[in-house]
N, CA, C and O atoms as a Maestro MAE file, in Angstrom:
{
 s_m_m2io_version
 :::
 2.0.0
}

f_m_ct {
 s_m_title
 :::
 protein
 m_atom[356] {
  # First column is atom index #
  i_m_mmod_type
  r_m_x_coord
  r_m_y_coord
  r_m_z_coord
  i_m_residue_number
  s_m_chain_name
  s_m_pdb_residue_name
  s_m_pdb_atom_name
  i_m_atomic_number
  :::
  1 25 0.616 -1.090 -0.039 1 A "MET " " N  " 7
  2 3 -0.170 -0.016 -0.004 1 A "MET " " CA " 6
  3 2 0.815 1.305 -0.072 1 A "MET " " C  " 6
  4 15 1.650 1.504 0.810 1 A "MET " " O  " 8
  5 25 0.653 2.143 -1.138 2 A "PRO " " N  " 7
  6 3 1.461 3.591 -0.882 2 A "PRO " " CA " 6
  7 2 1.287 4.236 0.314 2 A "PRO " " C  " 6
  8 15 0.329 3.903 1.013 2 A "PRO " " O  " 8
  9 25 2.030 5.091 0.676 3 A "ARG " " N  " 7
  10 3 2.087 5.889 1.631 3 A "ARG " " CA " 6
  11 2 1.289 7.050 1.288 3 A "ARG " " C  " 6
  12 15 1.349 7.569 0.173 3 A "ARG " " O  " 8
  13 25 0.330 7.590 2.490 4 A "GLN " " N  " 7
  14 3 -0.094 8.747 2.427 4 A "GLN " " CA " 6
  15 2 0.286 9.943 2.407 4 A "GLN " " C  " 6
  16 15 0.824 10.160 3.493 4 A "GLN " " O  " 8
  17 25 0.306 10.977 1.678 5 A "VAL " " N  " 7
  18 3 1.063 12.247 1.890 5 A "VAL " " CA " 6
  19 2 0.011 13.417 1.940 5 A "VAL " " C  " 6
  20 15 -0.634 13.606 0.909 5 A "VAL " " O  " 8
  21 25 -0.216 14.174 2.965 6 A "THR " " N  " 7
  22 3 -0.956 15.291 3.037 6 A "THR " " CA " 6
  23 2 -0.363 16.134 2.194 6 A "THR " " C  " 6
  24 15 0.865 16.213 2.190 6 A "THR " " O  " 8
  25 25 -1.307 17.063 1.165 7 A "LYS " " N  " 7
  26 3 -0.933 18.041 0.387 7 A "LYS " " CA " 6
  27 2 -0.216 19.016 0.965 7 A "LYS " " C  " 6
  28 15 -0.570 19.667 1.948 7 A "LYS " " O  " 8
  29 25 1.126 19.163 0.167 8 A "GLY " " N  " 7
  30 3 2.095 20.255 0.849 8 A "GLY " " CA " 6
  31 2 3.047 19.695 1.834 8 A "GLY " " C  " 6
  32 15 3.527 20.427 2.700 8 A "GLY " " O  " 8
  33 25 3.377 18.327 1.748 9 A "GLN " " N  " 7
  34 3 4.225 17.753 2.564 9 A "GLN " " CA " 6
  35 2 4.984 16.984 1.784 9 A "GLN " " C  " 6
  36 15 4.672 16.302 0.808 9 A "GLN " " O  " 8
  37 25 6.229 17.196 2.418 10 A "ALA " " N  " 7
  38 3 7.664 16.194 1.763 10 A "ALA " " CA " 6
  39 2 7.129 14.576 2.470 10 A "ALA " " C  " 6
  40 15 6.561 14.415 3.550 10 A "ALA " " O  " 8
  41 25 7.478 13.644 1.587 11 A "PRO " " N  " 7
  42 3 7.352 12.514 2.097 11 A "PRO " " CA " 6
  43 2 8.174 12.207 3.108 11 A "PRO " " C  " 6
  44 15 9.362 12.502 2.986 11 A "PRO " " O  " 8
  45 25 7.631 11.448 4.502 12 A "GLY " " N  " 7
  46 3 8.216 11.250 5.255 12 A "GLY " " CA " 6
  47 2 7.932 12.251 6.439 12 A "GLY " " C  " 6
  48 15 8.131 11.938 7.612 12 A "GLY " " O  " 8
  49 25 7.515 13.317 6.095 13 A "ALA " " N  " 7
  50 3 7.133 14.664 7.245 13 A "ALA " " CA " 6
  51 2 5.766 14.233 7.800 13 A "ALA " " C  " 6
  52 15 4.984 13.449 7.263 13 A "ALA " " O  " 8
  53 25 5.622 14.847 8.906 14 A "GLY " " N  " 7
  54 3 3.989 14.929 9.446 14 A "GLY " " CA " 6
  55 2 3.675 13.461 9.844 14 A "GLY " " C  " 6
  56 15 4.457 12.513 9.779 14 A "GLY " " O  " 8
  57 25 2.250 13.447 10.315 15 A "VAL " " N  " 7
  58 3 1.860 12.486 10.496 15 A "VAL " " CA " 6
  59 2 0.983 11.871 9.561 15 A "VAL " " C  " 6
  60 15 0.175 12.541 8.917 15 A "VAL " " O  " 8
  61 25 1.113 10.352 9.418 16 A "THR " " N  " 7
  62 3 0.967 9.770 8.748 16 A "THR " " CA " 6
  63 2 0.017 8.436 8.904 16 A "THR " " C  " 6
  64 15 0.655 7.509 9.403 16 A "THR " " O  " 8
  65 25 -1.183 8.149 8.638 17 A "ALA " " N  " 7
  66 3 -1.798 6.878 9.328 17 A "ALA " " CA " 6
  67 2 -1.675 5.622 8.123 17 A "ALA " " C  " 6
  68 15 -2.310 5.720 7.073 17 A "ALA " " O  " 8
  69 25 -0.994 4.722 8.344 18 A "VAL " " N  " 7
  70 3 -0.541 3.460 7.181 18 A "VAL " " CA " 6
  71 2 -1.385 2.247 7.977 18 A "VAL " " C  " 6
  72 15 -0.974 1.733 9.017 18 A "VAL " " O  " 8
  73 25 -2.680 1.867 7.284 19 A "PRO " " N  " 7
  74 3 -2.610 0.401 7.542 19 A "PRO " " CA " 6
  75 2 -1.892 -0.205 6.883 19 A "PRO " " C  " 6
  76 15 -1.446 0.080 5.771 19 A "PRO " " O  " 8
  77 25 -1.669 -1.358 7.705 20 A "ALA " " N  " 7
  78 3 -1.109 -2.341 6.755 20 A "ALA " " CA " 6
  79 2 -1.205 -3.885 7.341 20 A "ALA " " C  " 6
  80 15 -1.334 -4.000 8.560 20 A "ALA " " O  " 8
  81 25 -1.154 -4.934 6.620 21 A "THR " " N  " 7
  82 3 -1.727 -6.321 6.549 21 A "THR " " CA " 6
  83 2 -0.278 -7.105 6.718 21 A "THR " " C  " 6
  84 15 0.663 -7.089 5.925 21 A "THR " " O  " 8
  85 25 -0.378 -7.790 7.978 22 A "ARG " " N  " 7
  86 3 0.702 -8.740 8.054 22 A "ARG " " CA " 6
  87 2 0.423 -10.313 8.129 22 A "ARG " " C  " 6
  88 15 -0.200 -10.856 9.041 22 A "ARG " " O  " 8
  89 25 0.965 -10.931 7.063 23 A "ALA " " N  " 7
  90 3 0.473 -12.362 7.047 23 A "ALA " " CA " 6
  91 2 1.645 -13.060 8.257 23 A "ALA " " C  " 6
  92 15 2.833 -12.761 8.368 23 A "ALA " " O  " 8
  93 25 0.927 -13.974 9.001 24 A "THR " " N  " 7
  94 3 1.747 -14.918 9.783 24 A "THR " " CA " 6
  95 2 1.015 -16.210 9.906 24 A "THR " " C  " 6
  96 15 0.073 -16.390 10.678 24 A "THR " " O  " 8
  97 25 1.531 -17.131 9.060 25 A "SER " " N  " 7
  98 3 1.194 -18.300 8.831 25 A "SER " " CA " 6
  99 2 -0.463 -18.405 8.236 25 A "SER " " C  " 6
  100 15 -0.827 -18.494 7.064 25 A "SER " " O  " 8
  101 25 -1.236 -18.362 9.392 26 A "HIS " " N  " 7
  102 3 -2.672 -18.364 8.520 26 A "HIS " " CA " 6
  103 2 -3.499 -17.506 8.916 26 A "HIS " " C  " 6
  104 15 -4.697 -17.516 8.634 26 A "HIS " " O  " 8
  105 25 -2.820 -16.526 9.739 27 A "VAL " " N  " 7
  106 3 -3.589 -15.524 10.318 27 A "VAL " " CA " 6
  107 2 -3.191 -14.368 9.820 27 A "VAL " " C  " 6
  108 15 -1.977 -14.290 9.631 27 A "VAL " " O  " 8
  109 25 -4.021 -13.168 9.466 28 A "CYS " " N  " 7
  110 3 -3.846 -11.920 8.565 28 A "CYS " " CA " 6
  111 2 -4.040 -10.837 10.073 28 A "CYS " " C  " 6
  112 15 -5.114 -10.911 10.672 28 A "CYS " " O  " 8
  113 25 -3.236 -10.131 10.455 29 A "ALA " " N  " 7
  114 3 -3.761 -9.010 11.296 29 A "ALA " " CA " 6
  115 2 -3.451 -7.745 11.028 29 A "ALA " " C  " 6
  116 15 -2.281 -7.453 10.778 29 A "ALA " " O  " 8
  117 25 -4.291 -6.946 11.035 30 A "GLN " " N  " 7
  118 3 -4.286 -5.271 10.828 30 A "GLN " " CA " 6
  119 2 -3.604 -4.784 11.753 30 A "GLN " " C  " 6
  120 15 -3.762 -5.158 12.915 30 A "GLN " " O  " 8
  121 25 -2.670 -3.805 11.383 31 A "VAL " " N  " 7
  122 3 -1.826 -2.785 11.977 31 A "VAL " " CA " 6
  123 2 -2.177 -1.226 11.803 31 A "VAL " " C  " 6
  124 15 -2.278 -0.774 10.663 31 A "VAL " " O  " 8
  125 25 -2.313 -0.623 12.622 32 A "LEU " " N  " 7
  126 3 -2.520 0.591 12.414 32 A "LEU " " CA " 6
  127 2 -1.568 1.626 12.773 32 A "LEU " " C  " 6
  128 15 -1.641 1.702 13.999 32 A "LEU " " O  " 8
  129 25 -0.727 2.450 12.357 33 A "ARG " " N  " 7
  130 3 0.233 3.076 12.698 33 A "ARG " " CA " 6
  131 2 0.578 4.349 12.497 33 A "ARG " " C  " 6
  132 15 0.604 4.568 11.285 33 A "ARG " " O  " 8
  133 25 0.826 5.195 13.067 34 A "LEU " " N  " 7
  134 3 0.773 6.704 12.966 34 A "LEU " " CA " 6
  135 2 2.384 6.961 12.794 34 A "LEU " " C  " 6
  136 15 3.052 6.518 13.728 34 A "LEU " " O  " 8
  137 25 3.043 7.553 11.835 35 A "LYS " " N  " 7
  138 3 4.535 7.966 11.604 35 A "LYS " " CA " 6
  139 2 4.529 9.415 11.557 35 A "LYS " " C  " 6
  140 15 3.838 10.133 10.834 35 A "LYS " " O  " 8
  141 25 5.415 9.760 12.449 36 A "LEU " " N  " 7
  142 3 6.030 10.994 12.550 36 A "LEU " " CA " 6
  143 2 7.650 11.368 12.115 36 A "LEU " " C  " 6
  144 15 8.628 11.347 12.863 36 A "LEU " " O  " 8
  145 25 7.613 11.670 10.847 37 A "GLY " " N  " 7
  146 3 8.841 12.049 10.128 37 A "GLY " " CA " 6
  147 2 9.556 10.324 9.965 37 A "GLY " " C  " 6
  148 15 8.787 9.395 9.716 37 A "GLY " " O  " 8
  149 25 10.762 10.124 10.102 38 A "GLN " " N  " 7
  150 3 11.687 9.375 9.907 38 A "GLN " " CA " 6
  151 2 12.108 8.494 11.131 38 A "GLN " " C  " 6
  152 15 12.714 7.428 11.026 38 A "GLN " " O  " 8
  153 25 11.714 9.072 12.298 39 A "VAL " " N  " 7
  154 3 12.416 8.874 13.452 39 A "VAL " " CA " 6
  155 2 11.264 8.098 14.405 39 A "VAL " " C  " 6
  156 15 11.469 7.147 15.159 39 A "VAL " " O  " 8
  157 25 10.344 8.599 14.215 40 A "LEU " " N  " 7
  158 3 9.062 8.565 15.470 40 A "LEU " " CA " 6
  159 2 7.698 7.766 14.855 40 A "LEU " " C  " 6
  160 15 6.931 8.175 13.984 40 A "LEU " " O  " 8
  161 25 7.658 6.523 15.582 41 A "SER " " N  " 7
  162 3 6.142 5.502 15.032 41 A "SER " " CA " 6
  163 2 5.530 5.211 16.016 41 A "SER " " C  " 6
  164 15 6.200 4.809 16.968 41 A "SER " " O  " 8
  165 25 3.989 5.302 16.174 42 A "ILE " " N  " 7
  166 3 3.212 4.779 17.187 42 A "ILE " " CA " 6
  167 2 2.430 3.722 16.755 42 A "ILE " " C  " 6
  168 15 1.652 4.122 15.889 42 A "ILE " " O  " 8
  169 25 2.311 2.592 16.981 43 A "ARG " " N  " 7
  170 3 1.648 1.577 16.477 43 A "ARG " " CA " 6
  171 2 0.250 1.715 17.439 43 A "ARG " " C  " 6
  172 15 0.465 1.743 18.650 43 A "ARG " " O  " 8
  173 25 -1.048 1.795 17.030 44 A "ALA " " N  " 7
  174 3 -2.111 1.930 17.748 44 A "ALA " " CA " 6
  175 2 -2.932 0.692 17.963 44 A "ALA " " C  " 6
  176 15 -3.775 0.616 18.856 44 A "ALA " " O  " 8
  177 25 -2.615 -0.441 16.974 45 A "PHE " " N  " 7
  178 3 -3.309 -1.387 16.939 45 A "PHE " " CA " 6
  179 2 -2.681 -2.497 16.651 45 A "PHE " " C  " 6
  180 15 -1.908 -2.313 15.711 45 A "PHE " " O  " 8
  181 25 -2.673 -3.723 17.103 46 A "PRO " " N  " 7
  182 3 -3.356 -4.296 18.188 46 A "PRO " " CA " 6
  183 2 -2.794 -3.847 19.486 46 A "PRO " " C  " 6
  184 15 -3.672 -3.461 20.258 46 A "PRO " " O  " 8
  185 25 -1.649 -3.788 19.923 47 A "THR " " N  " 7
  186 3 -1.078 -3.451 20.978 47 A "THR " " CA " 6
  187 2 -0.148 -2.060 20.907 47 A "THR " " C  " 6
  188 15 0.947 -1.996 20.348 47 A "THR " " O  " 8
  189 25 -0.788 -1.021 21.558 48 A "PRO " " N  " 7
  190 3 -0.197 0.374 21.337 48 A "PRO " " CA " 6
  191 2 1.386 0.540 21.796 48 A "PRO " " C  " 6
  192 15 1.721 0.331 22.962 48 A "PRO " " O  " 8
  193 25 2.154 0.862 20.961 49 A "CYS " " N  " 7
  194 3 3.820 0.962 21.193 49 A "CYS " " CA " 6
  195 2 4.316 1.754 20.191 49 A "CYS " " C  " 6
  196 15 3.913 1.890 19.035 49 A "CYS " " O  " 8
  197 25 5.436 2.370 20.890 50 A "LEU " " N  " 7
  198 3 5.979 3.450 20.354 50 A "LEU " " CA " 6
  199 2 7.351 3.091 20.029 50 A "LEU " " C  " 6
  200 15 8.080 2.643 20.914 50 A "LEU " " O  " 8
  201 25 7.884 3.293 18.500 51 A "LYS " " N  " 7
  202 3 8.914 2.993 18.077 51 A "LYS " " CA " 6
  203 2 9.896 4.309 17.799 51 A "LYS " " C  " 6
  204 15 9.449 5.436 17.586 51 A "LYS " " O  " 8
  205 25 10.992 4.047 17.828 52 A "LEU " " N  " 7
  206 3 12.045 5.195 17.764 52 A "LEU " " CA " 6
  207 2 12.988 4.338 16.768 52 A "LEU " " C  " 6
  208 15 12.993 3.119 16.940 52 A "LEU " " O  " 8
  209 25 13.682 4.816 15.873 53 A "SER " " N  " 7
  210 3 14.238 4.469 14.902 53 A "SER " " CA " 6
  211 2 15.433 5.596 14.163 53 A "SER " " C  " 6
  212 15 15.147 6.793 14.154 53 A "SER " " O  " 8
  213 25 16.464 5.229 13.694 54 A "SER " " N  " 7
  214 3 17.583 6.233 13.692 54 A "SER " " CA " 6
  215 2 18.579 5.567 12.846 54 A "SER " " C  " 6
  216 15 18.694 4.390 13.186 54 A "SER " " O  " 8
  217 25 19.488 5.954 11.679 55 A "MET " " N  " 7
  218 3 20.329 5.378 11.346 55 A "MET " " CA " 6
  219 2 21.872 6.335 11.880 55 A "MET " " C  " 6
  220 15 21.931 7.532 11.598 55 A "MET " " O  " 8
  221 25 22.894 5.735 12.555 56 A "VAL " " N  " 7
  222 3 23.925 6.267 12.889 56 A "VAL " " CA " 6
  223 2 25.119 5.981 12.059 56 A "VAL " " C  " 6
  224 15 25.595 4.850 11.959 56 A "VAL " " O  " 8
  225 25 25.744 7.367 11.276 57 A "PRO " " N  " 7
  226 3 27.152 6.849 10.926 57 A "PRO " " CA " 6
  227 2 28.280 6.509 11.680 57 A "PRO " " C  " 6
  228 15 28.493 6.980 12.798 57 A "PRO " " O  " 8
  229 25 28.992 5.732 11.127 58 A "LEU " " N  " 7
  230 3 30.132 4.914 11.843 58 A "LEU " " CA " 6
  231 2 31.392 5.662 11.195 58 A "LEU " " C  " 6
  232 15 32.031 5.168 10.266 58 A "LEU " " O  " 8
  233 25 31.713 7.021 11.831 59 A "GLY " " N  " 7
  234 3 32.716 7.740 11.183 59 A "GLY " " CA " 6
  235 2 32.717 8.092 9.760 59 A "GLY " " C  " 6
  236 15 31.711 8.569 9.236 59 A "GLY " " O  " 8
  237 25 34.075 7.824 8.943 60 A "ARG " " N  " 7
  238 3 34.118 8.133 7.485 60 A "ARG " " CA " 6
  239 2 33.831 6.811 6.879 60 A "ARG " " C  " 6
  240 15 34.245 6.858 5.720 60 A "ARG " " O  " 8
  241 25 33.330 5.698 7.126 61 A "THR " " N  " 7
  242 3 33.260 4.495 6.594 61 A "THR " " CA " 6
  243 2 32.463 4.268 5.470 61 A "THR " " C  " 6
  244 15 32.525 3.356 4.646 61 A "THR " " O  " 8
  245 25 31.725 5.199 5.547 62 A "GLY " " N  " 7
  246 3 30.499 5.245 4.306 62 A "GLY " " CA " 6
  247 2 29.430 4.201 5.193 62 A "GLY " " C  " 6
  248 15 28.283 4.115 4.754 62 A "GLY " " O  " 8
  249 25 29.765 3.460 6.351 63 A "MET " " N  " 7
  250 3 28.555 2.373 6.759 63 A "MET " " CA " 6
  251 2 27.856 3.081 7.803 63 A "MET " " C  " 6
  252 15 28.237 4.242 7.949 63 A "MET " " O  " 8
  253 25 26.989 2.712 8.523 64 A "GLY " " N  " 7
  254 3 26.041 3.226 9.586 64 A "GLY " " CA " 6
  255 2 25.410 2.148 10.289 64 A "GLY " " C  " 6
  256 15 25.201 1.060 9.751 64 A "GLY " " O  " 8
  257 25 25.048 2.457 11.669 65 A "LEU " " N  " 7
  258 3 24.363 1.608 12.204 65 A "LEU " " CA " 6
  259 2 23.150 2.187 12.620 65 A "LEU " " C  " 6
  260 15 22.976 3.319 13.070 65 A "LEU " " O  " 8
  261 25 22.099 1.043 12.368 66 A "LYS " " N  " 7
  262 3 20.737 1.219 12.475 66 A "LYS " " CA " 6
  263 2 20.157 0.747 13.709 66 A "LYS " " C  " 6
  264 15 19.989 -0.441 13.982 66 A "LYS " " O  " 8
  265 25 19.806 1.899 14.570 67 A "VAL " " N  " 7
  266 3 18.975 1.591 15.599 67 A "VAL " " CA " 6
  267 2 17.332 1.546 15.962 67 A "VAL " " C  " 6
  268 15 16.711 2.592 15.773 67 A "VAL " " O  " 8
  269 25 16.909 0.864 16.261 68 A "HIS " " N  " 7
  270 3 15.309 0.722 16.579 68 A "HIS " " CA " 6
  271 2 15.063 0.384 18.244 68 A "HIS " " C  " 6
  272 15 15.648 -0.447 18.939 68 A "HIS " " O  " 8
  273 25 14.074 1.259 18.585 69 A "PHE " " N  " 7
  274 3 14.002 1.057 20.149 69 A "PHE " " CA " 6
  275 2 12.271 1.028 20.314 69 A "PHE " " C  " 6
  276 15 11.588 1.991 19.965 69 A "PHE " " O  " 8
  277 25 11.704 -0.186 20.878 70 A "ASP " " N  " 7
  278 3 10.440 -0.262 20.821 70 A "ASP " " CA " 6
  279 2 9.809 -0.443 22.183 70 A "ASP " " C  " 6
  280 15 10.283 -1.334 22.888 70 A "ASP " " O  " 8
  281 25 8.976 0.157 22.572 71 A "VAL " " N  " 7
  282 3 8.292 0.390 24.027 71 A "VAL " " CA " 6
  283 2 7.021 0.392 24.023 71 A "VAL " " C  " 6
  284 15 6.413 1.309 23.470 71 A "VAL " " O  " 8
  285 25 6.318 -0.734 24.698 72 A "PRO " " N  " 7
  286 3 4.759 -0.729 24.533 72 A "PRO " " CA " 6
  287 2 4.153 0.457 25.304 72 A "PRO " " C  " 6
  288 15 4.761 0.609 26.363 72 A "PRO " " O  " 8
  289 25 3.355 1.174 25.168 73 A "LEU " " N  " 7
  290 3 3.058 2.470 25.949 73 A "LEU " " CA " 6
  291 2 2.384 2.147 27.217 73 A "LEU " " C  " 6
  292 15 2.268 2.985 28.111 73 A "LEU " " O  " 8
  293 25 1.934 0.931 27.308 74 A "ASP " " N  " 7
  294 3 1.717 0.537 28.869 74 A "ASP " " CA " 6
  295 2 2.721 0.221 30.049 74 A "ASP " " C  " 6
  296 15 2.540 0.021 31.250 74 A "ASP " " O  " 8
  297 25 3.992 0.258 29.148 75 A "SER " " N  " 7
  298 3 5.172 -0.003 30.005 75 A "SER " " CA " 6
  299 2 6.221 1.428 29.797 75 A "SER " " C  " 6
  300 15 7.348 1.600 30.260 75 A "SER " " O  " 8
  301 25 5.625 2.091 29.174 76 A "LEU " " N  " 7
  302 3 6.454 3.374 29.003 76 A "LEU " " CA " 6
  303 2 7.234 4.170 30.249 76 A "LEU " " C  " 6
  304 15 8.231 4.884 30.148 76 A "LEU " " O  " 8
  305 25 6.681 3.923 31.132 77 A "HIS " " N  " 7
  306 3 7.247 4.175 32.683 77 A "HIS " " CA " 6
  307 2 8.441 3.343 32.888 77 A "HIS " " C  " 6
  308 15 9.310 3.805 33.628 77 A "HIS " " O  " 8
  309 25 8.608 2.284 32.395 78 A "ARG " " N  " 7
  310 3 9.570 1.531 32.648 78 A "ARG " " CA " 6
  311 2 10.275 1.036 31.652 78 A "ARG " " C  " 6
  312 15 10.482 -0.175 31.567 78 A "ARG " " O  " 8
  313 25 10.744 1.931 30.754 79 A "PHE " " N  " 7
  314 3 11.285 1.859 29.369 79 A "PHE " " CA " 6
  315 2 12.680 0.939 29.166 79 A "PHE " " C  " 6
  316 15 13.191 0.415 28.175 79 A "PHE " " O  " 8
  317 25 13.023 0.994 30.497 80 A "TYR " " N  " 7
  318 3 14.528 0.426 30.380 80 A "TYR " " CA " 6
  319 2 14.477 -1.107 30.472 80 A "TYR " " C  " 6
  320 15 15.430 -1.798 30.113 80 A "TYR " " O  " 8
  321 25 13.107 -1.720 31.062 81 A "GLN " " N  " 7
  322 3 12.879 -3.285 31.216 81 A "GLN " " CA " 6
  323 2 12.113 -3.700 30.274 81 A "GLN " " C  " 6
  324 15 11.316 -2.973 29.681 81 A "GLN " " O  " 8
  325 25 12.308 -5.044 30.029 82 A "PRO " " N  " 7
  326 3 11.271 -5.777 29.276 82 A "PRO " " CA " 6
  327 2 9.946 -5.493 29.526 82 A "PRO " " C  " 6
  328 15 9.634 -5.312 30.703 82 A "PRO " " O  " 8
  329 25 8.869 -5.394 28.439 83 A "PRO " " N  " 7
  330 3 9.191 -5.894 27.244 83 A "PRO " " CA " 6
  331 2 9.666 -4.996 26.171 83 A "PRO " " C  " 6
  332 15 9.458 -5.321 25.002 83 A "PRO " " O  " 8
  333 25 10.352 -3.775 26.486 84 A "ALA " " N  " 7
  334 3 10.966 -2.694 25.865 84 A "ALA " " CA " 6
  335 2 11.805 -3.487 25.203 84 A "ALA " " C  " 6
  336 15 12.180 -4.511 25.774 84 A "ALA " " O  " 8
  337 25 12.372 -3.136 23.604 85 A "ARG " " N  " 7
  338 3 13.696 -3.825 22.847 85 A "ARG " " CA " 6
  339 2 14.295 -2.911 22.449 85 A "ARG " " C  " 6
  340 15 13.788 -1.807 22.254 85 A "ARG " " O  " 8
  341 25 15.486 -3.198 22.254 86 A "LEU " " N  " 7
  342 3 16.452 -2.401 21.749 86 A "LEU " " CA " 6
  343 2 17.078 -3.273 20.623 86 A "LEU " " C  " 6
  344 15 17.660 -4.324 20.890 86 A "LEU " " O  " 8
  345 25 16.931 -2.778 19.290 87 A "MET " " N  " 7
  346 3 17.516 -3.765 18.154 87 A "MET " " CA " 6
  347 2 18.655 -2.919 17.584 87 A "MET " " C  " 6
  348 15 18.354 -1.747 17.358 87 A "MET " " O  " 8
  349 25 19.934 -3.303 17.304 88 A "LEU " " N  " 7
  350 3 21.020 -2.453 16.634 88 A "LEU " " CA " 6
  351 2 21.293 -3.817 15.123 88 A "LEU " " C  " 6
  352 15 21.253 -5.048 15.106 88 A "LEU " " O  " 8
  353 25 21.503 -2.976 14.274 89 A "ARG " " N  " 7
  354 3 21.643 -3.981 12.877 89 A "ARG " " CA " 6
  355 2 22.764 -3.130 12.333 89 A "ARG " " C  " 6
  356 15 23.290 -3.417 11.258 89 A "ARG " " O  " 8
  :::
 }
 m_bond[355] {
  # First column is bond index #
  i_m_from
  i_m_to
  i_m_order
  :::
  1 1 2 1
  2 2 3 1
  3 3 4 2
  4 3 5 1
  5 5 6 1
  6 6 7 1
  7 7 8 2
  8 7 9 1
  9 9 10 1
  10 10 11 1
  11 11 12 2
  12 11 13 1
  13 13 14 1
  14 14 15 1
  15 15 16 2
  16 15 17 1
  17 17 18 1
  18 18 19 1
  19 19 20 2
  20 19 21 1
  21 21 22 1
  22 22 23 1
  23 23 24 2
  24 23 25 1
  25 25 26 1
  26 26 27 1
  27 27 28 2
  28 27 29 1
  29 29 30 1
  30 30 31 1
  31 31 32 2
  32 31 33 1
  33 33 34 1
  34 34 35 1
  35 35 36 2
  36 35 37 1
  37 37 38 1
  38 38 39 1
  39 39 40 2
  40 39 41 1
  41 41 42 1
  42 42 43 1
  43 43 44 2
  44 43 45 1
  45 45 46 1
  46 46 47 1
  47 47 48 2
  48 47 49 1
  49 49 50 1
  50 50 51 1
  51 51 52 2
  52 51 53 1
  53 53 54 1
  54 54 55 1
  55 55 56 2
  56 55 57 1
  57 57 58 1
  58 58 59 1
  59 59 60 2
  60 59 61 1
  61 61 62 1
  62 62 63 1
  63 63 64 2
  64 63 65 1
  65 65 66 1
  66 66 67 1
  67 67 68 2
  68 67 69 1
  69 69 70 1
  70 70 71 1
  71 71 72 2
  72 71 73 1
  73 73 74 1
  74 74 75 1
  75 75 76 2
  76 75 77 1
  77 77 78 1
  78 78 79 1
  79 79 80 2
  80 79 81 1
  81 81 82 1
  82 82 83 1
  83 83 84 2
  84 83 85 1
  85 85 86 1
  86 86 87 1
  87 87 88 2
  88 87 89 1
  89 89 90 1
  90 90 91 1
  91 91 92 2
  92 91 93 1
  93 93 94 1
  94 94 95 1
  95 95 96 2
  96 95 97 1
  97 97 98 1
  98 98 99 1
  99 99 100 2
  100 99 101 1
  101 101 102 1
  102 102 103 1
  103 103 104 2
  104 103 105 1
  105 105 106 1
  106 106 107 1
  107 107 108 2
  108 107 109 1
  109 109 110 1
  110 110 111 1
  111 111 112 2
  112 111 113 1
  113 113 114 1
  114 114 115 1
  115 115 116 2
  116 115 117 1
  117 117 118 1
  118 118 119 1
  119 119 120 2
  120 119 121 1
  121 121 122 1
  122 122 123 1
  123 123 124 2
  124 123 125 1
  125 125 126 1
  126 126 127 1
  127 127 128 2
  128 127 129 1
  129 129 130 1
  130 130 131 1
  131 131 132 2
  132 131 133 1
  133 133 134 1
  134 134 135 1
  135 135 136 2
  136 135 137 1
  137 137 138 1
  138 138 139 1
  139 139 140 2
  140 139 141 1
  141 141 142 1
  142 142 143 1
  143 143 144 2
  144 143 145 1
  145 145 146 1
  146 146 147 1
  147 147 148 2
  148 147 149 1
  149 149 150 1
  150 150 151 1
  151 151 152 2
  152 151 153 1
  153 153 154 1
  154 154 155 1
  155 155 156 2
  156 155 157 1
  157 157 158 1
  158 158 159 1
  159 159 160 2
  160 159 161 1
  161 161 162 1
  162 162 163 1
  163 163 164 2
  164 163 165 1
  165 165 166 1
  166 166 167 1
  167 167 168 2
  168 167 169 1
  169 169 170 1
  170 170 171 1
  171 171 172 2
  172 171 173 1
  173 173 174 1
  174 174 175 1
  175 175 176 2
  176 175 177 1
  177 177 178 1
  178 178 179 1
  179 179 180 2
  180 179 181 1
  181 181 182 1
  182 182 183 1
  183 183 184 2
  184 183 185 1
  185 185 186 1
  186 186 187 1
  187 187 188 2
  188 187 189 1
  189 189 190 1
  190 190 191 1
  191 191 192 2
  192 191 193 1
  193 193 194 1
  194 194 195 1
  195 195 196 2
  196 195 197 1
  197 197 198 1
  198 198 199 1
  199 199 200 2
  200 199 201 1
  201 201 202 1
  202 202 203 1
  203 203 204 2
  204 203 205 1
  205 205 206 1
  206 206 207 1
  207 207 208 2
  208 207 209 1
  209 209 210 1
  210 210 211 1
  211 211 212 2
  212 211 213 1
  213 213 214 1
  214 214 215 1
  215 215 216 2
  216 215 217 1
  217 217 218 1
  218 218 219 1
  219 219 220 2
  220 219 221 1
  221 221 222 1
  222 222 223 1
  223 223 224 2
  224 223 225 1
  225 225 226 1
  226 226 227 1
  227 227 228 2
  228 227 229 1
  229 229 230 1
  230 230 231 1
  231 231 232 2
  232 231 233 1
  233 233 234 1
  234 234 235 1
  235 235 236 2
  236 235 237 1
  237 237 238 1
  238 238 239 1
  239 239 240 2
  240 239 241 1
  241 241 242 1
  242 242 243 1
  243 243 244 2
  244 243 245 1
  245 245 246 1
  246 246 247 1
  247 247 248 2
  248 247 249 1
  249 249 250 1
  250 250 251 1
  251 251 252 2
  252 251 253 1
  253 253 254 1
  254 254 255 1
  255 255 256 2
  256 255 257 1
  257 257 258 1
  258 258 259 1
  259 259 260 2
  260 259 261 1
  261 261 262 1
  262 262 263 1
  263 263 264 2
  264 263 265 1
  265 265 266 1
  266 266 267 1
  267 267 268 2
  268 267 269 1
  269 269 270 1
  270 270 271 1
  271 271 272 2
  272 271 273 1
  273 273 274 1
  274 274 275 1
  275 275 276 2
  276 275 277 1
  277 277 278 1
  278 278 279 1
  279 279 280 2
  280 279 281 1
  281 281 282 1
  282 282 283 1
  283 283 284 2
  284 283 285 1
  285 285 286 1
  286 286 287 1
  287 287 288 2
  288 287 289 1
  289 289 290 1
  290 290 291 1
  291 291 292 2
  292 291 293 1
  293 293 294 1
  294 294 295 1
  295 295 296 2
  296 295 297 1
  297 297 298 1
  298 298 299 1
  299 299 300 2
  300 299 301 1
  301 301 302 1
  302 302 303 1
  303 303 304 2
  304 303 305 1
  305 305 306 1
  306 306 307 1
  307 307 308 2
  308 307 309 1
  309 309 310 1
  310 310 311 1
  311 311 312 2
  312 311 313 1
  313 313 314 1
  314 314 315 1
  315 315 316 2
  316 315 317 1
  317 317 318 1
  318 318 319 1
  319 319 320 2
  320 319 321 1
  321 321 322 1
  322 322 323 1
  323 323 324 2
  324 323 325 1
  325 325 326 1
  326 326 327 1
  327 327 328 2
  328 327 329 1
  329 329 330 1
  330 330 331 1
  331 331 332 2
  332 331 333 1
  333 333 334 1
  334 334 335 1
  335 335 336 2
  336 335 337 1
  337 337 338 1
  338 338 339 1
  339 339 340 2
  340 339 341 1
  341 341 342 1
  342 342 343 1
  343 343 344 2
  344 343 345 1
  345 345 346 1
  346 346 347 1
  347 347 348 2
  348 347 349 1
  349 349 350 1
  350 350 351 1
  351 351 352 2
  352 351 353 1
  353 353 354 1
  354 354 355 1
  355 355 356 2
  :::
 }
}
């Protein structure tokens, strides 16, 4: 599904509602996500979740480190403990 961009906004800017379908074995689940720019994403359904992601350059090597941090909104006060996840690629 193509991203929806509000008139006058550059792609990746502003708030965008993106319904997506995930196929897992025999079940298709709907996901509703609000995306703010390239860094912040809030998943509203099925489990409210806050996701921060960024690309960090590694000096002058031309390579970078992709950082993702996911935390459920009901556990936001304990963002440093599970079920929060920090992923590095």
